[in-house]
RODO-2510 file (C-alpha; in nm, 4 decimals, decimal comma):
residues 423
     n   res          X          Y          Z
     1     m    -2,3106    -1,5908     1,9940
     2     w    -2,3804    -1,8741     1,7422
     3     v    -2,1274    -1,7257     1,5057
     4     h    -1,8470    -1,7641     1,7639
     5     i    -1,9550    -2,0967     1,8575
     6     l    -1,9172    -2,1978     1,4835
     7     v    -1,5789    -2,0375     1,4695
     8     w    -1,4728    -2,2265     1,7697
     9     i    -1,5876    -2,5783     1,6186
    10     g    -1,3956    -2,4549     1,2868
    11     l    -1,0910    -2,3958     1,4599
    12     a    -1,0964    -2,7229     1,6494
    13     a    -1,1687    -2,9010     1,3093
    14     g    -0,8862    -2,6961     1,1495
    15     a    -0,6278    -2,7698     1,4442
    16     w    -0,7288    -3,1526     1,4250
    17     m    -0,6753    -3,1611     1,0447
    18     l    -0,3421    -2,9980     1,0459
    19     r    -0,2057    -3,1846     1,3595
    20     k     0,0321    -3,3632     1,1341
    21     k     0,1302    -3,0863     0,9055
    22     r     0,1707    -2,8212     1,1771
    23     t     0,3900    -2,5189     1,0824
    24     r     0,4744    -2,1850     1,2327
    25     l     0,2419    -2,0175     0,9852
    26     n    -0,0473    -2,2514     1,0489
    27     t    -0,0102    -2,2242     1,4312
    28     a     0,0205    -1,8309     1,3924
    29     v    -0,3007    -1,8232     1,1927
    30     l    -0,4936    -2,0451     1,4282
    31     v    -0,3668    -1,8346     1,7434
    32     l    -0,4593    -1,5196     1,5747
    33     l    -0,8123    -1,6359     1,4758
    34     a    -0,8653    -1,7989     1,8234
    35     t    -0,7648    -1,4663     2,0061
    36     g    -0,9855    -1,2487     1,7746
    37     n    -1,2778    -1,4916     1,8388
    38     l    -1,2208    -1,4811     2,2256
    39     l    -1,2115    -1,1105     2,2298
    40     g    -1,5190    -1,0886     2,0118
    41     n    -1,7042    -1,3621     2,2168
    42     i    -1,6470    -1,1483     2,5287
    43     l    -1,7767    -0,8448     2,3713
    44     s    -2,0771    -1,0297     2,2270
    45     f    -2,1589    -1,1673     2,5535
    46     a    -2,1569    -0,8246     2,7150
    47     e    -2,3429    -0,6809     2,4427
    48     c    -2,6065    -0,9522     2,4830
    49     r    -2,6248    -0,9180     2,8541
    50     d    -2,6789    -0,5343     2,8007
    51     a    -2,9413    -0,6058     2,5299
    52     q    -3,1404    -0,8326     2,7845
    53     a    -3,1621    -0,5726     3,0576
    54     e    -3,4555    -0,3345     3,0598
    55     e    -3,3914     0,0382     3,0365
    56     t    -3,6069     0,2824     3,2068
    57     q    -3,3718     0,5911     3,1646
    58     v    -3,0646     0,6991     2,9579
    59     a    -2,7952     0,9482     3,0461
    60     r    -2,8138     1,2936     2,8881
    61     n    -2,5555     1,4091     2,6343
    62     e    -2,2573     1,5535     2,8245
    63     d    -2,0692     1,6755     2,5198
    64     q    -2,2350     1,9809     2,3842
    65     d    -2,0587     1,9805     2,0531
    66     t    -2,1249     1,5987     1,9507
    67     a    -2,4853     1,4684     1,8514
    68     y    -2,5476     1,1579     2,0589
    69     t    -2,7895     0,8900     1,9346
    70     e    -2,8763     0,5693     2,1047
    71     k    -3,0730     0,2648     1,9388
    72     f    -3,3291     0,0645     2,1508
    73     h    -3,5424    -0,2385     2,0828
    74     v    -3,8944    -0,1705     2,2112
    75     s    -4,1211    -0,4408     2,2937
    76     v    -4,4977    -0,3275     2,2550
    77     e    -4,7762    -0,4958     2,4757
    78     g    -4,9975    -0,7095     2,2259
    79     e    -4,7418    -0,7266     1,9725
    80     s    -4,5261    -1,0527     1,8905
    81     g    -4,2121    -0,8631     1,7535
    82     e    -3,9894    -0,5746     1,8603
    83     r    -3,9716    -0,2298     1,7110
    84     t    -3,6220    -0,0575     1,6717
    85     v    -3,6231     0,3008     1,7612
    86     q    -3,3128     0,5411     1,7214
    87     l    -3,3328     0,8223     1,9670
    88     s    -3,1480     1,1592     1,9658
    89     i    -3,0554     1,2220     2,3412
    90     p    -3,0987     1,5937     2,4471
    91     d    -2,8083     1,7653     2,6194
    92     r    -2,7708     1,7675     2,9791
    93     i    -2,9612     2,0740     3,1527
    94     y    -2,7486     2,2403     3,4110
    95     s    -2,8682     2,4579     3,7000
    96     e    -2,7188     2,7905     3,7808
    97     e    -2,5686     2,6588     4,1057
    98     e    -2,4307     2,3639     3,9325
    99     s    -2,2804     2,5767     3,6423
   100     e    -2,1139     2,8054     3,8738
   101     r    -1,9475     2,5025     4,0705
   102     i    -1,8226     2,3474     3,7278
   103     f    -1,6885     2,7014     3,6161
   104     r    -1,5098     2,7500     3,9539
   105     e    -1,3526     2,3983     3,9320
   106     a    -1,2452     2,4577     3,5691
   107     m    -1,0933     2,7950     3,6577
   108     e    -0,8944     2,6312     3,9349
   109     e    -0,7673     2,3812     3,7077
   110     l    -0,6693     2,6103     3,4120
   111     d    -0,4624     2,7989     3,6561
   112     t    -0,2324     2,5095     3,6677
   113     v    -0,2841     2,3461     3,3174
   114     i    -0,2205     2,6540     3,1035
   115     l     0,1215     2,7390     3,2591
   116     g     0,2765     2,4450     3,1133
   117     e     0,6503     2,4620     3,1918
   118     n     0,6350     2,8250     3,2966
   119     p     0,6785     2,8928     3,6754
   120     s     0,4027     3,1596     3,7073
   121     f     0,1796     3,4058     3,5256
   122     d     0,4351     3,6818     3,5963
   123     n     0,7217     3,4752     3,4172
   124     i     0,6237     3,3408     3,0900
   125     s     0,8988     3,2511     2,8551
   126     q     0,7755     2,9111     2,6980
   127     k     0,4813     2,8050     2,5151
   128     m     0,1534     2,8061     2,7259
   129     e    -0,0882     2,5167     2,7136
   130     l    -0,4071     2,7006     2,6071
   131     v    -0,6228     2,3899     2,6086
   132     t    -0,9901     2,3949     2,4614
   133     e    -1,1192     2,1460     2,7000
   134     l    -1,0247     1,9761     3,0309
   135     p    -1,0329     1,6052     3,0969
   136     g    -1,3541     1,5031     3,2686
   137     s    -1,4998     1,8486     3,2411
   138     p    -1,7979     1,9324     3,0014
   139     v    -1,6755     2,2832     2,9619
   140     k    -1,5802     2,4138     2,6271
   141     i    -1,2966     2,7078     2,6055
   142     q    -1,2284     2,9669     2,3626
   143     w    -0,8974     3,1972     2,3880
   144     n    -0,8058     3,5438     2,3065
   145     t    -0,5189     3,7661     2,3787
   146     s    -0,4906     4,1505     2,3772
   147     e    -0,1432     4,1412     2,2412
   148     p    -0,0904     3,8715     1,9762
   149     t     0,2681     3,9886     1,8975
   150     v     0,3571     3,9306     2,2590
   151     l     0,1499     3,6155     2,3206
   152     d    -0,0489     3,4625     2,0221
   153     w    -0,3788     3,2741     2,0584
   154     e    -0,1851     2,9409     2,0680
   155     g     0,0070     3,0504     2,3615
   156     n     0,3450     3,0891     2,1707
   157     p     0,5543     3,3854     2,2989
   158     g     0,6238     3,6567     2,0423
   159     d     0,9669     3,7477     1,8870
   160     n     1,1856     4,0357     1,9597
   161     l     1,0508     4,0863     2,3253
   162     p     1,2422     4,3354     2,5468
   163     e     1,4560     4,1731     2,8202
   164     y     1,2346     4,3397     3,0858
   165     g     0,9363     4,1587     2,9342
   166     s     0,5884     4,2676     2,8005
   167     e     0,2387     4,2561     2,9566
   168     a    -0,0510     4,1000     2,7765
   169     v    -0,4188     4,0227     2,8854
   170     l    -0,5203     3,6428     2,8277
   171     e    -0,8978     3,5971     2,8119
   172     a    -1,0912     3,2715     2,7740
   173     l    -1,4671     3,2371     2,7274
   174     m    -1,6009     2,9149     2,9042
   175     k    -1,9289     2,7658     2,7692
   176     l    -2,1348     2,5109     2,9504
   177     g    -2,4880     2,4533     2,8003
   178     s    -2,6596     2,7969     2,7952
   179     f    -2,4193     2,9448     3,0568
   180     t    -2,0889     3,1265     2,9867
   181     k    -1,8184     3,2710     3,1941
   182     e    -1,5109     3,4818     3,1312
   183     y    -1,1624     3,3739     3,2558
   184     v    -0,9175     3,6505     3,2461
   185     r    -0,5488     3,6600     3,3533
   186     l    -0,2666     3,9229     3,3263
   187     v     0,0621     3,7526     3,2046
   188     k     0,4146     3,8929     3,1740
   189     v     0,6014     3,7523     2,8868
   190     y     0,9794     3,7525     2,8579
   191     p     1,1966     3,6392     2,5954
   192     g     1,2697     3,2812     2,5796
   193     e     1,6090     3,1161     2,6125
   194     v     1,7942     3,1236     2,2727
   195     s     2,0821     2,8952     2,1756
   196     q     2,4184     3,0415     2,0613
   197     e     2,3269     2,9071     1,7159
   198     e     1,9882     3,0743     1,7019
   199     q     2,1413     3,4109     1,8353
   200     f     2,4207     3,3928     1,5893
   201     q     2,1535     3,3209     1,3069
   202     r     1,9457     3,6314     1,4248
   203     q     2,2442     3,8687     1,4405
   204     m     2,3767     3,7588     1,0909
   205     q     2,0161     3,8046     0,9505
   206     e     1,9939     4,1472     1,1176
   207     a     2,3164     4,2491     0,9811
   208     v     2,2273     4,1489     0,6348
   209     e     1,8741     4,3300     0,6447
   210     a     2,0570     4,6507     0,7729
   211     d     2,2978     4,6542     0,4752
   212     d     2,2060     4,9109     0,2116
   213     t     2,5313     5,0259     0,0762
   214     d     2,4562     4,8640    -0,2695
   215     s     2,1213     4,8101    -0,4443
   216     r     2,2604     4,5075    -0,6406
   217     y     2,4509     4,3207    -0,3626
   218     v     2,4377     4,2578     0,0095
   219     t     2,7680     4,2718     0,1820
   220     l     2,8045     3,9906     0,4438
   221     p     2,9402     4,0675     0,7930
   222     e     3,3197     4,0550     0,8235
   223     y     3,3433     4,0452     1,1783
   224     w     3,1228     3,8892     1,4861
   225     e     3,2258     3,9771     1,8371
   226     g     3,5725     4,0970     1,7211
   227     k     3,6171     3,7729     1,5335
   228     k     3,6863     3,7599     1,1574
   229     l     3,4166     3,5739     0,9468
   230     t     3,4903     3,3750     0,6429
   231     w     3,1910     3,2956     0,4279
   232     k     3,1490     2,9944     0,1853
   233     k     2,8516     2,8771     0,0165
   234     s     2,7011     2,5592     0,1351
   235     t     2,7254     2,2650    -0,0935
   236     e     2,4320     2,0485    -0,1864
   237     h     2,6193     1,7333    -0,2379
   238     t     2,5014     1,7157    -0,5831
   239     g     2,7728     1,4634    -0,6870
   240     i     2,6812     1,2124    -0,4016
   241     l     2,2948     1,2605    -0,5086
   242     i     2,3922     1,1807    -0,8808
   243     l     2,6055     0,8735    -0,7544
   244     g     2,3006     0,7468    -0,5602
   245     l     2,0844     0,7839    -0,8511
   246     s     2,3167     0,6246    -1,0944
   247     a     2,3393     0,3435    -0,8432
   248     v     1,9773     0,3087    -0,8297
   249     a     1,9378     0,3166    -1,2073
   250     a     2,2021     0,0416    -1,2383
   251     a     2,0131    -0,1717    -0,9937
   252     l     1,6915    -0,0983    -1,1888
   253     l     1,8832    -0,1748    -1,5234
   254     g     1,9881    -0,5035    -1,3933
   255     m     1,6498    -0,5776    -1,2677
   256     k     1,5328    -0,4898    -1,6149
   257     k     1,7736    -0,7169    -1,7987
   258     r     1,6721    -1,0161    -1,5647
   259     q     1,3212    -0,9658    -1,6271
   260     d     1,3709    -0,9371    -1,9933
   261     k     1,5620    -1,2600    -2,0014
   262     a     1,2918    -1,4250    -1,7919
   263     l     1,0326    -1,2965    -2,0340
   264     a     1,2423    -1,4033    -2,3433
   265     r     1,2697    -1,7471    -2,1803
   266     e     0,9073    -1,7615    -2,1126
   267     v     0,8244    -1,6654    -2,4578
   268     r     1,0641    -1,9214    -2,6148
   269     e     0,8949    -2,2056    -2,4000
   270     e     0,5355    -2,1137    -2,5170
   271     q     0,6701    -2,0982    -2,8731
   272     l     0,8429    -2,4452    -2,8436
   273     a     0,5136    -2,5759    -2,6881
   274     l     0,3079    -2,4318    -2,9834
   275     d     0,5511    -2,5662    -3,2512
   276     y     0,5992    -2,9032    -3,1136
   277     p     0,2758    -3,0461    -3,2813
   278     e     0,3391    -2,9209    -3,6167
   279     l     0,6963    -3,0335    -3,6271
   280     v     0,6141    -3,3901    -3,5133
   281     s     0,3358    -3,3853    -3,7735
   282     k     0,5901    -3,3019    -4,0583
   283     m     0,8203    -3,5672    -3,9265
   284     i     0,5655    -3,8216    -3,9458
   285     l     0,4575    -3,7098    -4,3033
   286     l     0,8250    -3,7274    -4,4205
   287     l     0,9100    -4,0450    -4,2474
   288     g     0,6082    -4,2131    -4,3778
   289     a     0,7162    -4,0940    -4,7411
   290     g     1,0271    -4,3213    -4,7002
   291     l     1,2819    -4,0540    -4,5698
   292     n     1,5193    -4,1301    -4,2937
   293     t     1,5435    -3,9024    -3,9876
   294     r     1,8610    -3,7410    -4,1182
   295     r     1,6890    -3,6692    -4,4649
   296     t     1,3676    -3,5609    -4,2578
   297     f     1,5831    -3,3034    -4,0614
   298     e     1,7374    -3,1866    -4,4079
   299     r     1,4120    -3,1307    -4,5605
   300     i     1,2596    -2,9519    -4,2602
   301     a     1,5645    -2,7335    -4,2221
   302     a     1,5743    -2,6517    -4,6286
   303     d     1,1930    -2,5662    -4,6335
   304     y     1,2308    -2,3467    -4,3178
   305     s     1,5318    -2,1623    -4,4779
   306     r     1,3651    -2,0940    -4,7993
   307     e     1,0493    -1,9557    -4,6394
   308     q     1,2645    -1,7284    -4,4055
   309     k     1,4461    -1,5950    -4,7143
   310     e     1,1053    -1,5475    -4,8956
   311     g     0,9811    -1,3759    -4,6022
   312     k     0,6717    -1,6127    -4,5555
   313     a     0,7729    -1,7455    -4,2144
   314     k     0,8711    -1,5713    -3,8896
   315     k     1,1425    -1,6928    -3,6722
   316     r     1,0536    -2,0055    -3,4731
   317     c     1,2618    -2,1537    -3,2066
   318     a     1,1828    -2,5154    -3,2729
   319     y     1,2565    -2,4858    -3,6451
   320     e     1,5811    -2,2980    -3,5656
   321     e     1,6950    -2,5782    -3,3420
   322     a     1,6059    -2,8225    -3,6120
   323     v     1,8240    -2,6334    -3,8670
   324     h     2,1006    -2,6326    -3,6039
   325     t     2,0779    -2,9996    -3,5663
   326     y     2,1090    -3,0632    -3,9334
   327     y     2,4172    -2,8348    -3,9635
   328     e     2,5846    -3,0084    -3,6671
   329     m     2,5276    -3,3603    -3,8575
   330     e     2,6606    -3,1957    -4,1728
   331     g     2,9627    -3,0794    -3,9619
   332     g     3,0546    -3,4163    -3,8663
   333     v     2,8765    -3,4422    -3,5289
   334     p     2,7507    -3,8067    -3,4911
   335     e     2,3767    -3,8486    -3,5612
   336     a     2,2848    -3,9813    -3,2216
   337     q     2,4663    -3,7019    -3,0653
   338     a     2,3094    -3,4363    -3,2691
   339     y     1,9548    -3,5508    -3,1623
   340     e     2,0683    -3,5403    -2,8033
   341     n     2,1825    -3,2127    -2,8365
   342     f     1,8603    -3,0984    -3,0048
   343     g     1,6726    -3,2269    -2,6913
   344     e     1,9102    -3,0363    -2,4610
   345     r     1,9039    -2,7136    -2,6335
   346     c     1,5090    -2,7084    -2,6421
   347     a     1,5246    -2,8142    -2,2635
   348     a     1,1449    -2,9095    -2,2924
   349     p     1,0282    -3,2552    -2,1715
   350     s     0,8462    -3,3090    -2,4900
   351     y     1,1706    -3,2203    -2,7026
   352     r     1,3759    -3,4496    -2,4745
   353     a     1,1223    -3,7361    -2,5401
   354     l     1,1542    -3,6849    -2,8953
   355     s     1,5122    -3,6770    -2,9024
   356     v     1,5143    -4,0184    -2,7214
   357     l     1,2712    -4,1558    -2,9772
   358     l     1,5066    -4,0612    -3,2676
   359     v     1,8169    -4,1953    -3,0990
   360     q     1,6244    -4,5235    -3,0496
   361     n     1,5120    -4,5106    -3,4119
   362     l     1,8628    -4,5339    -3,5389
   363     k     1,8734    -4,8877    -3,3961
   364     k     1,5139    -5,0087    -3,4530
   365     g     1,4108    -4,8299    -3,7825
   366     n     1,1034    -4,6202    -3,8947
   367     s     0,8519    -4,8850    -3,8352
   368     y     0,9143    -4,8597    -3,4532
   369     l     0,9369    -4,4715    -3,4626
   370     l     0,5985    -4,3899    -3,6793
   371     p     0,3477    -4,5387    -3,4267
   372     l     0,5297    -4,3656    -3,1385
   373     l     0,5266    -4,0391    -3,3199
   374     e     0,1727    -4,0598    -3,4080
   375     k     0,0857    -4,1048    -3,0457
   376     e     0,3161    -3,8182    -2,9509
   377     a     0,1642    -3,5904    -3,1960
   378     a    -0,2088    -3,6656    -3,0690
   379     e    -0,0929    -3,5880    -2,7271
   380     a     0,0883    -3,2690    -2,8422
   381     f    -0,2338    -3,1406    -3,0151
   382     e    -0,4413    -3,2143    -2,7021
   383     d    -0,1829    -3,0200    -2,4960
   384     r    -0,1806    -2,7439    -2,7663
   385     r    -0,5710    -2,7203    -2,7230
   386     r    -0,5543    -2,6999    -2,3601
   387     a    -0,2874    -2,4378    -2,3807
   388     a    -0,5009    -2,2316    -2,6129
   389     k    -0,7895    -2,2517    -2,3660
   390     i    -0,5865    -2,1360    -2,0704
   391     a    -0,4485    -1,8377    -2,2831
   392     g    -0,7942    -1,7461    -2,3765
   393     e    -0,9009    -1,7555    -2,0052
   394     k    -0,5854    -1,5234    -1,9377
   395     a    -0,6961    -1,3055    -2,1936
   396     s    -1,0491    -1,2796    -2,0717
   397     t    -0,9153    -1,2063    -1,7062
   398     k    -0,7063    -0,9119    -1,8449
   399     l    -1,0289    -0,7720    -2,0080
   400     l    -1,2007    -0,7568    -1,6567
   401     l    -1,0436    -0,4366    -1,5547
   402     p    -1,1342    -0,2426    -1,8708
   403     m    -1,4835    -0,3774    -1,8672
   404     a    -1,5142    -0,2649    -1,5145
   405     m    -1,3855     0,0675    -1,5873
   406     t    -1,6411     0,0905    -1,8893
   407     l    -1,9106    -0,0210    -1,6365
   408     g    -1,8177     0,2388    -1,3971
   409     v    -1,8322     0,5319    -1,6687
   410     v    -2,1670     0,3982    -1,7822
   411     l    -2,3079     0,3955    -1,4220
   412     t    -2,1526     0,7568    -1,3580
   413     i    -2,3384     0,8717    -1,6729
   414     i    -2,6688     0,7366    -1,5635
   415     i    -2,6521     0,8068    -1,1999
   416     v    -2,4985     1,1764    -1,1790
   417     p    -2,7761     1,3191    -1,3857
   418     a    -3,0275     1,1311    -1,1843
   419     f    -2,8746     1,2416    -0,8501
   420     y    -2,8698     1,6142    -0,9836
   421     s    -3,2424     1,5981    -1,0776
   422     f    -3,3307     1,5826    -0,7311
   423     y    -3,1980     1,9360    -0,6661
***
């Protein structure tokens, strides 16, 4: 009960905290938790009430096929605590008169139940309901039939029954504790109602099976009730299936392309973030050596292009954009516009800030730019360390599943031999 009280307090606190941020989702969650706690509270109250009541007797097991156990808390005189005892309750003991009465009631009920939708035992044409137990009765029932081809053990009429019907003896063995009783009924089974389609199917099948004129081929019937038959193979609509599969494949391909683009964009953003501190450091070094920003981009582009030709450097997005910026300036694009284009193409906040600093440098000179770039480089290296730490944590998280699988294999190798050693 204390758990439910704490939950009510928590729900009240949660409702008060969310009173200004109430949404449909929050309301639904609170209502669901409150409903579950209310139902649990009612059940817990009933269980506590039952647990407080003293027991002097317990009902015997009514179901002969299911084990019945009950757990009790027993207080022993002179002991402070309670003991827990789990008892297996014996089956109910029936007297002979009691069993006869129960068998008689069960037989009367069976006369009605097993007929199902059939009018009487003399006119069986539909499935019989051969139940193995009756509601509210402890009797267990096992069925048998003298003619399985006429009426099987599940109550289904057989095939190819004559129109005048066939007889079968339906037997049931009823069990109640140590007592048994036989239930016997003579039934007459008639062929059930067959639709025109089923009748046509049967007649065509019989005609095909009766044909023995050719050992290699079967001659299909030409006439049915005086009407000429024209046979064609049923199509499987393979073309439609191929079209549907093609549509699914096209949709999956489109999703794959979008996923590839998103992945390439993510890789590019990570690469730009990793290259930014190094690029800014090179610019600080070159600007400190007396080069202006245009010559700085020229030197960075020349070094990167040479390393690419020599195979010493892989393709890096930031340096590719720097080369592009240098070629724009060589092609006649104003220097300020080229720096703005550089920030727009990189599309990362750090590169946009760098492009703004480069444009302002054209007006104020390198003495204004160098301190800002040094500060930007320090922050960029700090961001890079944090990114490396996050990447390491992601990698360690990915290793959890292989480690868990390895642990499972090791535990299996240890536990299985120990388990079999007990036998």
